[in-house]
ROSE-4610 file (N, C-alpha, C; in Angstrom, 1 decimal, always signed):
// ROSE-4610
residu = [M/M/M/I/I/I/L/L/L/M/M/M/T/T/T/Q/Q/Q/Q/Q/Q/S/S/S/T/T/T/G/G/G/F/F/F/L/L/L/R/R/R/L/L/L/N/N/N/M/M/M/L/L/L/K/K/K/T/T/T/F/F/F/V/V/V/L/L/L/I/I/I/L/L/L/L/L/L/L/L/L/A/A/A/T/T/T/T/T/T/M/M/M/A/A/A/A/A/A/C/C/C/G/G/G/T/T/T/S/S/S/P/P/P/Y/Y/Y/Y/Y/Y/Q/Q/Q/K/K/K/Q/Q/Q/S/S/S/G/G/G/I/I/I/P/P/P/G/G/G/A/A/A/A/A/A/W/W/W/S/S/S/H/H/H/D/D/D/F/F/F/Q/Q/Q/P/P/P/E/E/E/F/F/F/E/E/E/V/V/V/T/T/T/I/I/I/P/P/P/D/D/D/S/S/S/S/S/S/F/F/F/Q/Q/Q/Y/Y/Y/I/I/I/T/T/T/Y/Y/Y/I/I/I/I/I/I/I/I/I/R/R/R/H/H/H/G/G/G/A/A/A/D/D/D/Y/Y/Y/P/P/P/F/F/F/S/S/S/N/N/N/L/L/L/W/W/W/V/V/V/E/E/E/M/M/M/S/S/S/I/I/I/K/K/K/N/N/N/P/P/P/G/G/G/A/A/A/D/D/D/K/K/K/F/F/F/E/E/E/P/P/P/G/G/G/K/K/K/K/K/K/L/L/L/E/E/E/V/V/V/P/P/P/L/L/L/A/A/A/D/D/D/V/V/V/T/T/T/G/G/G/K/K/K/W/W/W/L/L/L/A/A/A/K/K/K/G/G/G/H/H/H/S/S/S/G/G/G/I/I/I/W/W/W/E/E/E/H/H/H/R/R/R/I/I/I/P/P/P/I/I/I/H/H/H/T/T/T/K/K/K/A/A/A/A/A/A/P/P/P/D/D/D/Y/Y/Y/S/S/S/K/K/K/A/A/A/G/G/G/A/A/A/Y/Y/Y/T/T/T/I/I/I/K/K/K/L/L/L/K/K/K/Q/Q/Q/I/I/I/M/M/M/R/R/R/Q/Q/Q/D/D/D/P/P/P/L/L/L/P/P/P/A/A/A/I/I/I/I/I/I/N/N/N/I/I/I/G/G/G/I/I/I/R/R/R/V/V/V/E/E/E/R/R/R/I/I/I/N/N/N/K/K/K/A/A/A/T/T/T/A/A/A/T/T/T/P/P/P/A/A/A/P/P/P/N/N/N/D/D/D/T/T/T/A/A/A/S/S/S/K/K/K/T/T/T/S/S/S/E/E/E]
num = [1/1/1/2/2/2/3/3/3/4/4/4/5/5/5/6/6/6/7/7/7/8/8/8/9/9/9/10/10/10/11/11/11/12/12/12/13/13/13/14/14/14/15/15/15/16/16/16/17/17/17/18/18/18/19/19/19/20/20/20/21/21/21/22/22/22/23/23/23/24/24/24/25/25/25/26/26/26/27/27/27/28/28/28/29/29/29/30/30/30/31/31/31/32/32/32/33/33/33/34/34/34/35/35/35/36/36/36/37/37/37/38/38/38/39/39/39/40/40/40/41/41/41/42/42/42/43/43/43/44/44/44/45/45/45/46/46/46/47/47/47/48/48/48/49/49/49/50/50/50/51/51/51/52/52/52/53/53/53/54/54/54/55/55/55/56/56/56/57/57/57/58/58/58/59/59/59/60/60/60/61/61/61/62/62/62/63/63/63/64/64/64/65/65/65/66/66/66/67/67/67/68/68/68/69/69/69/70/70/70/71/71/71/72/72/72/73/73/73/74/74/74/75/75/75/76/76/76/77/77/77/78/78/78/79/79/79/80/80/80/81/81/81/82/82/82/83/83/83/84/84/84/85/85/85/86/86/86/87/87/87/88/88/88/89/89/89/90/90/90/91/91/91/92/92/92/93/93/93/94/94/94/95/95/95/96/96/96/97/97/97/98/98/98/99/99/99/100/100/100/101/101/101/102/102/102/103/103/103/104/104/104/105/105/105/106/106/106/107/107/107/108/108/108/109/109/109/110/110/110/111/111/111/112/112/112/113/113/113/114/114/114/115/115/115/116/116/116/117/117/117/118/118/118/119/119/119/120/120/120/121/121/121/122/122/122/123/123/123/124/124/124/125/125/125/126/126/126/127/127/127/128/128/128/129/129/129/130/130/130/131/131/131/132/132/132/133/133/133/134/134/134/135/135/135/136/136/136/137/137/137/138/138/138/139/139/139/140/140/140/141/141/141/142/142/142/143/143/143/144/144/144/145/145/145/146/146/146/147/147/147/148/148/148/149/149/149/150/150/150/151/151/151/152/152/152/153/153/153/154/154/154/155/155/155/156/156/156/157/157/157/158/158/158/159/159/159/160/160/160/161/161/161/162/162/162/163/163/163/164/164/164/165/165/165/166/166/166/167/167/167/168/168/168/169/169/169/170/170/170/171/171/171/172/172/172/173/173/173/174/174/174/175/175/175/176/176/176/177/177/177/178/178/178/179/179/179/180/180/180/181/181/181/182/182/182/183/183/183/184/184/184/185/185/185/186/186/186/187/187/187/188/188/188/189/189/189/190/190/190]
x = [+76.1/+74.8/+73.8/+72.9/+72.1/+70.6/+70.3/+69.1/+68.0/+66.8/+65.8/+64.7/+64.3/+63.1/+61.9/+60.8/+59.6/+59.2/+59.4/+59.0/+59.7/+61.1/+61.8/+61.4/+61.0/+60.4/+59.2/+58.2/+56.9/+57.2/+58.2/+58.6/+59.0/+59.9/+60.3/+59.2/+58.3/+57.2/+56.2/+56.0/+55.3/+55.9/+57.2/+58.0/+57.9/+58.0/+57.9/+56.4/+55.5/+54.1/+54.0/+54.2/+54.1/+54.9/+56.0/+56.9/+55.9/+55.5/+54.8/+53.5/+52.8/+51.6/+52.0/+53.0/+53.3/+53.7/+54.6/+54.9/+53.7/+52.7/+51.5/+50.7/+50.5/+49.9/+50.6/+51.7/+52.5/+52.3/+52.4/+52.3/+50.8/+49.8/+48.4/+48.1/+48.7/+48.5/+49.1/+50.3/+51.0/+50.2/+49.8/+49.0/+47.7/+47.1/+45.8/+45.8/+47.1/+47.1/+47.0/+47.5/+47.4/+48.2/+47.9/+48.7/+48.2/+49.1/+48.8/+48.7/+47.7/+47.5/+48.5/+49.0/+49.8/+48.9/+47.6/+46.6/+45.5/+44.4/+43.1/+42.3/+41.3/+40.4/+39.0/+37.9/+36.5/+35.8/+34.8/+33.8/+32.5/+31.9/+30.6/+29.5/+28.6/+27.5/+26.3/+26.1/+25.0/+23.8/+23.2/+22.0/+21.9/+23.1/+23.3/+22.5/+22.4/+21.7/+22.6/+23.3/+24.3/+23.7/+23.7/+23.1/+24.3/+23.8/+24.8/+25.5/+25.2/+25.8/+26.7/+26.8/+27.9/+29.0/+30.1/+31.3/+32.5/+32.6/+33.8/+35.2/+36.3/+37.5/+38.5/+39.5/+40.6/+41.9/+42.8/+44.0/+45.0/+45.8/+46.9/+48.1/+49.2/+50.5/+51.3/+51.9/+52.9/+54.3/+55.1/+56.5/+57.6/+57.2/+58.1/+57.4/+57.6/+56.9/+57.6/+58.7/+59.4/+58.8/+57.8/+57.0/+55.7/+55.1/+53.8/+52.8/+51.5/+50.5/+49.2/+48.3/+47.0/+46.1/+45.1/+44.0/+42.7/+42.2/+40.8/+39.9/+38.6/+37.3/+36.8/+36.6/+36.0/+34.4/+33.6/+32.2/+31.6/+30.8/+30.0/+28.6/+27.8/+26.3/+25.4/+24.4/+23.4/+23.0/+22.5/+21.9/+20.5/+20.1/+18.9/+19.4/+20.6/+21.0/+20.2/+19.5/+18.7/+19.5/+20.7/+21.2/+22.4/+22.8/+23.9/+25.2/+25.1/+26.5/+26.3/+27.3/+27.3/+28.2/+27.6/+28.4/+28.8/+30.1/+30.7/+31.6/+31.7/+32.6/+33.8/+35.0/+36.2/+36.9/+37.1/+38.0/+39.3/+40.3/+41.5/+42.3/+42.7/+43.5/+45.1/+46.0/+47.1/+48.1/+49.2/+50.1/+50.3/+50.2/+50.4/+49.3/+48.2/+47.1/+46.1/+45.4/+44.6/+43.2/+42.9/+41.5/+41.6/+40.4/+40.4/+40.3/+40.8/+40.7/+39.2/+38.7/+37.4/+37.2/+36.1/+35.9/+35.8/+36.2/+36.0/+34.7/+34.1/+32.9/+33.4/+33.2/+33.5/+32.2/+32.0/+31.0/+31.7/+31.0/+31.7/+30.7/+30.9/+30.2/+30.1/+28.9/+28.7/+28.2/+27.5/+26.8/+27.0/+26.9/+27.0/+25.6/+25.6/+24.3/+23.1/+23.4/+22.4/+21.9/+22.6/+22.3/+23.2/+24.1/+25.0/+26.1/+26.1/+27.1/+28.6/+29.4/+30.8/+31.7/+31.3/+32.0/+32.0/+32.5/+32.6/+31.4/+30.6/+29.4/+29.4/+28.8/+28.6/+27.4/+26.4/+25.2/+24.6/+24.3/+23.6/+24.4/+25.7/+26.6/+27.5/+27.8/+28.8/+29.7/+31.0/+32.1/+32.9/+33.0/+33.7/+34.9/+36.0/+37.3/+37.7/+37.6/+37.6/+38.6/+39.7/+40.9/+40.4/+40.9/+40.7/+41.9/+41.4/+42.4/+42.3/+41.8/+41.5/+42.2/+42.0/+42.6/+42.1/+41.0/+40.4/+41.4/+42.2/+43.0/+44.1/+44.5/+45.6/+46.7/+47.8/+48.9/+50.1/+49.9/+51.0/+52.2/+52.4/+53.8/+54.8/+54.3/+55.1/+54.9/+55.8/+55.6/+54.8/+53.9/+53.1/+51.7/+50.8/+49.5/+48.5/+47.8/+46.8/+45.5/+44.5/+43.2/+42.2/+41.5/+40.5/+39.0/+38.3/+36.9/+35.9/+34.9/+34.1/+32.7/+31.9/+30.5/+29.7/+28.5/+27.7/+26.9/+26.8/+26.1/+25.0/+24.4/+23.4/+22.1/+21.0/+19.8/+19.0/+19.0/+18.3/+19.1/+18.6/+19.2/+18.2/+18.6/+19.8/+19.8/+20.9/+21.1/+21.1/+20.1/+19.8/+20.9/+21.1/+21.9/+23.3/+23.8/+25.3/+25.8/+26.6/+27.0/+28.3/+29.2/+30.6/+31.1/+32.1/+32.7/+34.0/+35.1/+36.5/+37.5/+38.8/+39.8/+41.0/+41.6/+42.6/+43.7/+45.0/+46.1/+47.2/+47.6/+48.5/+49.9/+51.0/+52.3/+52.8/+53.1/+53.5/+54.9/+55.6/+56.7/+56.3/+57.2/+56.8/+56.8/+57.4/+57.2/+55.9/+55.4/+54.0/+52.9/+52.8/+51.9/+50.3/+49.9/+48.4/+48.1/+46.6/+46.1/+45.6/+45.2/+45.0/+43.7/+43.9/+43.1/+41.6/+41.2/+39.8/+38.9/+39.9/+39.3/+38.4/+37.5/+36.6/+37.1/+37.4/+37.9/+36.7/+36.9/+36.0/+36.0/+35.0/+35.1/+34.9/+35.5/+35.2/+34.5/+33.8/+33.1/+33.6/+34.1/+34.6/+33.7]
y = [+39.8/+39.2/+40.5/+40.2/+41.4/+41.2/+42.2/+42.2/+43.0/+42.2/+42.9/+43.4/+44.7/+45.1/+44.5/+44.6/+44.2/+45.0/+46.3/+47.0/+46.6/+46.1/+45.7/+44.4/+43.5/+42.2/+42.3/+43.3/+43.5/+43.9/+44.9/+45.3/+44.2/+43.4/+42.2/+41.4/+41.2/+40.2/+40.9/+42.3/+43.0/+42.8/+43.2/+42.9/+41.6/+40.7/+39.2/+38.9/+39.4/+39.3/+39.9/+41.1/+41.9/+41.1/+40.7/+39.9/+38.7/+37.9/+36.6/+37.0/+37.9/+38.5/+38.8/+39.6/+40.0/+38.8/+37.8/+36.7/+35.8/+35.6/+35.0/+35.6/+36.8/+37.7/+37.6/+37.6/+37.5/+36.1/+35.0/+33.5/+33.3/+34.0/+33.8/+34.5/+35.5/+36.3/+35.6/+35.0/+34.3/+33.2/+32.4/+31.2/+31.4/+32.5/+32.9/+33.1/+33.6/+34.1/+32.9/+31.8/+30.7/+31.0/+30.1/+30.1/+31.5/+32.3/+33.5/+33.1/+33.5/+33.2/+34.1/+33.4/+34.0/+35.0/+34.5/+35.2/+35.0/+36.0/+35.8/+37.0/+36.6/+37.7/+37.0/+37.8/+37.6/+38.5/+38.0/+38.8/+38.8/+39.9/+40.1/+39.5/+38.9/+38.5/+39.4/+40.0/+41.0/+40.5/+41.2/+40.9/+39.6/+39.1/+37.7/+36.7/+36.6/+35.8/+35.5/+34.4/+34.1/+33.7/+34.4/+33.9/+33.2/+32.4/+31.8/+32.8/+34.1/+35.0/+35.7/+35.6/+36.4/+35.3/+35.6/+34.7/+35.4/+35.6/+36.4/+35.6/+36.7/+36.1/+36.6/+35.8/+36.1/+35.8/+37.0/+36.8/+36.5/+35.4/+35.0/+34.9/+35.8/+35.8/+35.1/+34.0/+32.9/+33.3/+34.1/+34.3/+33.2/+32.1/+31.0/+29.7/+29.0/+27.7/+26.6/+26.9/+25.6/+25.4/+26.2/+26.0/+25.3/+24.5/+24.0/+24.9/+24.8/+25.6/+24.9/+25.4/+24.7/+25.9/+25.5/+26.5/+26.2/+27.2/+27.0/+27.6/+27.2/+28.0/+28.5/+29.8/+30.4/+30.8/+30.4/+30.5/+31.2/+32.3/+32.9/+32.8/+32.2/+32.2/+32.5/+32.7/+32.9/+31.5/+31.6/+30.5/+29.8/+30.7/+30.2/+29.6/+29.4/+28.6/+27.3/+27.0/+25.8/+24.5/+24.4/+23.2/+22.9/+21.4/+20.9/+21.0/+21.5/+21.6/+22.5/+22.8/+23.7/+23.3/+23.2/+22.8/+24.0/+24.0/+25.2/+24.6/+25.4/+25.2/+26.1/+25.7/+26.4/+26.2/+27.5/+27.6/+28.3/+27.8/+28.5/+28.9/+30.1/+30.7/+30.6/+29.8/+29.8/+31.0/+31.1/+32.4/+32.3/+33.4/+33.4/+32.9/+32.3/+31.7/+32.8/+32.6/+33.6/+33.4/+32.2/+31.8/+30.8/+30.6/+29.8/+28.3/+27.4/+25.9/+25.5/+24.5/+24.0/+23.8/+24.3/+24.2/+22.9/+22.8/+21.5/+21.7/+20.7/+20.8/+20.2/+21.1/+20.7/+20.6/+19.6/+19.5/+20.1/+21.0/+21.6/+21.4/+20.3/+20.1/+21.2/+21.6/+22.7/+22.2/+21.2/+20.7/+19.1/+18.5/+17.1/+16.6/+15.1/+14.5/+15.0/+15.3/+15.8/+17.3/+18.0/+19.4/+20.4/+20.0/+20.9/+21.4/+22.7/+23.4/+23.1/+22.8/+22.5/+23.7/+24.7/+26.0/+26.8/+27.8/+28.8/+29.7/+29.9/+30.8/+31.9/+33.1/+34.1/+34.9/+35.2/+36.1/+35.6/+34.3/+33.5/+33.8/+34.0/+34.1/+32.8/+32.0/+31.0/+31.1/+30.9/+31.0/+29.5/+29.1/+27.8/+28.1/+27.4/+27.5/+26.1/+25.7/+24.3/+24.0/+23.3/+23.1/+22.2/+22.4/+21.8/+20.7/+19.4/+18.4/+17.6/+18.1/+17.4/+18.0/+17.3/+17.8/+19.1/+19.7/+21.1/+22.2/+21.8/+22.8/+23.3/+24.6/+24.9/+24.4/+24.0/+23.2/+24.2/+25.4/+26.5/+25.9/+25.1/+24.6/+25.7/+26.8/+27.8/+29.2/+30.1/+31.3/+32.2/+33.1/+34.0/+34.1/+34.8/+35.2/+34.1/+33.5/+32.6/+33.3/+33.1/+33.6/+32.5/+32.6/+31.6/+32.1/+31.5/+32.0/+30.9/+31.5/+30.7/+30.8/+29.7/+29.8/+28.9/+29.3/+28.3/+27.5/+26.3/+25.4/+24.6/+25.0/+24.4/+24.6/+23.8/+23.9/+25.1/+25.7/+26.8/+28.1/+29.0/+30.3/+31.5/+32.5/+32.7/+31.6/+31.5/+30.7/+31.7/+31.3/+32.5/+32.2/+33.2/+33.4/+33.2/+33.3/+33.2/+34.7/+34.9/+36.4/+36.7/+35.9/+35.9/+34.8/+34.9/+33.8/+34.1/+33.3/+33.7/+32.6/+33.1/+32.2/+32.4/+31.3/+31.6/+30.7/+31.3/+30.4/+30.3/+29.3/+29.2/+28.6/+29.0/+28.4/+27.8/+26.5/+25.5/+24.8/+24.2/+23.5/+22.2/+21.7/+20.4/+19.3/+19.3/+18.3/+18.3/+19.4/+19.5/+19.9/+19.1/+19.5/+19.0/+19.0/+18.7/+20.0/+20.2/+21.3/+20.7/+21.8/+21.4/+20.4/+19.4/+18.3/+18.6/+19.8/+20.1/+20.5/+20.8/+21.3/+20.2/+20.5/+19.5/+19.7/+18.5/+18.6/+18.5/+19.2/+19.2/+18.0/+17.7/+16.4/+17.0/+16.4/+16.6/+15.8/+16.3/+15.5/+15.9/+15.1/+15.2/+14.7]
z = [+150.6/+150.5/+150.2/+149.2/+148.8/+149.5/+150.2/+150.7/+149.9/+149.8/+148.9/+149.9/+149.6/+150.4/+149.9/+150.6/+150.1/+149.0/+148.8/+147.7/+146.5/+146.3/+145.3/+144.8/+145.8/+145.5/+144.6/+145.1/+144.4/+143.1/+142.9/+141.5/+140.6/+141.0/+140.4/+139.9/+140.8/+140.5/+139.4/+139.7/+138.5/+137.1/+137.1/+135.7/+135.2/+136.0/+135.6/+135.0/+135.8/+135.2/+133.9/+133.8/+132.6/+131.4/+131.7/+130.6/+130.2/+131.3/+131.0/+130.2/+130.4/+129.8/+128.4/+128.2/+126.9/+125.9/+126.4/+125.7/+125.4/+126.3/+126.1/+124.9/+125.1/+124.1/+122.7/+122.5/+121.2/+120.8/+121.6/+121.1/+120.7/+121.3/+121.0/+119.7/+119.5/+118.1/+117.0/+117.2/+116.1/+115.8/+116.6/+116.5/+115.9/+116.1/+115.5/+114.0/+113.4/+112.1/+111.1/+111.5/+110.7/+109.2/+108.3/+106.9/+106.3/+105.9/+105.0/+103.6/+103.1/+101.5/+100.7/+99.6/+98.6/+97.9/+97.5/+96.7/+97.4/+97.7/+97.9/+97.5/+96.8/+96.4/+96.4/+96.6/+96.5/+95.8/+95.1/+94.3/+95.0/+95.1/+95.6/+94.6/+95.0/+93.9/+94.0/+93.0/+92.8/+93.3/+94.4/+94.9/+95.7/+95.9/+96.7/+95.9/+94.5/+93.6/+92.4/+92.6/+91.6/+90.4/+89.2/+87.9/+87.1/+86.2/+85.2/+84.5/+84.3/+83.4/+84.2/+85.4/+86.3/+86.5/+85.9/+85.9/+86.3/+87.5/+88.0/+87.6/+87.3/+87.1/+88.0/+88.3/+89.2/+88.6/+88.6/+88.0/+89.1/+89.0/+90.0/+89.2/+89.8/+89.1/+90.0/+89.3/+89.9/+89.3/+90.3/+90.1/+89.8/+90.8/+90.8/+90.8/+89.7/+89.4/+90.2/+90.9/+91.6/+92.9/+93.3/+94.5/+94.1/+95.0/+94.9/+95.4/+95.0/+95.3/+95.7/+96.6/+96.8/+96.5/+95.6/+95.2/+96.0/+96.5/+97.4/+96.7/+96.8/+96.4/+97.7/+97.8/+98.9/+98.7/+99.5/+99.2/+100.6/+100.4/+101.6/+101.1/+101.9/+101.8/+103.0/+102.8/+103.9/+104.5/+105.7/+106.2/+105.5/+104.7/+103.9/+102.6/+102.2/+101.1/+101.1/+99.9/+100.0/+99.6/+99.4/+99.0/+99.8/+99.9/+100.7/+99.8/+98.6/+97.8/+96.7/+96.0/+94.9/+93.6/+92.5/+91.4/+90.7/+90.4/+89.8/+88.7/+87.7/+86.6/+86.5/+86.6/+86.7/+85.5/+84.9/+83.7/+83.9/+83.3/+83.6/+82.3/+82.2/+81.0/+81.7/+81.0/+81.4/+81.0/+81.4/+81.0/+79.6/+78.9/+77.4/+76.5/+77.1/+76.3/+75.9/+74.8/+74.4/+74.9/+75.1/+75.7/+76.7/+77.4/+78.6/+78.1/+78.9/+78.6/+78.9/+78.3/+78.7/+80.1/+80.6/+82.1/+82.7/+84.0/+84.6/+85.7/+85.9/+86.8/+88.2/+89.2/+90.6/+91.5/+92.1/+93.3/+94.5/+95.1/+96.3/+97.5/+98.4/+99.4/+100.4/+100.9/+101.7/+103.2/+103.2/+104.4/+104.3/+105.6/+105.7/+105.5/+105.7/+105.4/+106.3/+107.6/+108.4/+108.3/+107.2/+107.1/+107.7/+108.5/+109.3/+108.2/+108.4/+107.4/+107.9/+106.8/+106.8/+106.8/+107.6/+107.6/+108.9/+108.8/+110.0/+109.8/+110.7/+110.5/+111.7/+111.3/+112.2/+111.7/+112.6/+112.3/+110.9/+110.8/+109.6/+108.4/+108.4/+107.1/+107.4/+106.3/+106.4/+105.3/+105.9/+104.8/+104.8/+103.5/+103.2/+102.5/+102.9/+102.2/+101.8/+100.6/+100.3/+99.3/+99.4/+98.6/+97.3/+96.3/+95.0/+94.9/+95.0/+94.8/+93.6/+92.6/+91.4/+90.2/+89.0/+87.9/+87.5/+88.2/+87.8/+88.2/+89.3/+89.9/+88.9/+88.9/+88.2/+88.5/+87.7/+88.2/+88.4/+87.9/+88.1/+87.6/+86.6/+86.2/+85.5/+85.0/+84.6/+85.2/+85.3/+85.8/+85.0/+85.6/+84.8/+85.5/+84.7/+85.0/+84.7/+85.6/+85.4/+85.7/+84.9/+85.1/+85.4/+86.6/+86.8/+86.8/+86.0/+85.9/+86.5/+87.4/+88.2/+87.5/+87.3/+87.0/+87.6/+88.2/+88.8/+87.9/+87.9/+87.1/+87.6/+88.7/+89.4/+88.5/+88.7/+87.8/+88.0/+89.4/+89.6/+89.3/+88.6/+88.2/+88.2/+89.1/+89.8/+91.1/+91.7/+92.8/+93.9/+94.9/+96.0/+97.2/+98.0/+99.2/+99.0/+97.8/+97.6/+97.7/+98.7/+99.0/+98.2/+98.3/+97.8/+97.1/+96.1/+95.6/+95.5/+95.8/+95.5/+95.4/+95.4/+95.1/+96.2/+96.6/+97.6/+97.0/+97.0/+96.6/+97.7/+98.2/+99.3/+98.8/+98.9/+98.3/+99.7/+99.2/+100.2/+99.8/+100.9/+100.7/+99.9/+99.2/+98.3/+99.5/+100.6/+101.7/+102.4/+102.5/+103.1/+102.2/+101.1/+100.0/+100.3/+101.6/+101.9/+102.7/+102.5/+103.2/+104.7/+105.4/+106.8/+106.8/+107.8/+107.8/+107.9/+108.4/+108.5/+107.4/+106.2/+105.1/+104.3/+103.6/+102.9/+101.5/+100.8/+99.3/+98.5/+97.4/+96.3/+95.5/+94.7/+93.9/+92.4/+91.5/+90.0/+89.3/+88.2/+87.4/+85.8/+85.2/+84.0/+82.8]
């Protein structure tokens, strides 16, 4: 029979506690990471006033077209943005193409009917990550470099309080071809 001293019992409890805390920390860190984007890039809007002339382009290289991808528009704006939505024209240049296809118009909802922002915010800056579920999204049907160009098409020019605009692409399994349920989908107008 093994007799344990009070000191060795305390040592075992301390080791078990350290192990538990380490496992809890690792689990929390992994859960906080979320889905890692395949591609993500944002472009700063000069003077936080998006003019019709400023049309940032994002080049996404797709090495394997057998996967499905979800494309998101990322928008960062100030709390003083005066509208509940944003109209954007998205033009796509497919691999091997010399010019962009005619742009598709997207309505991007930013606030609900009560005026509450549909985004995460901190210190008066709100960031939206909105999946594109329409025909406007690139289909990534062949491998290669896709260029996505975004243009704001609101009546007001320049559009105030828009800080960044960007694109995020996530590679997904075909069995789970839906984004997270709390994302707000964009609408298209053709």
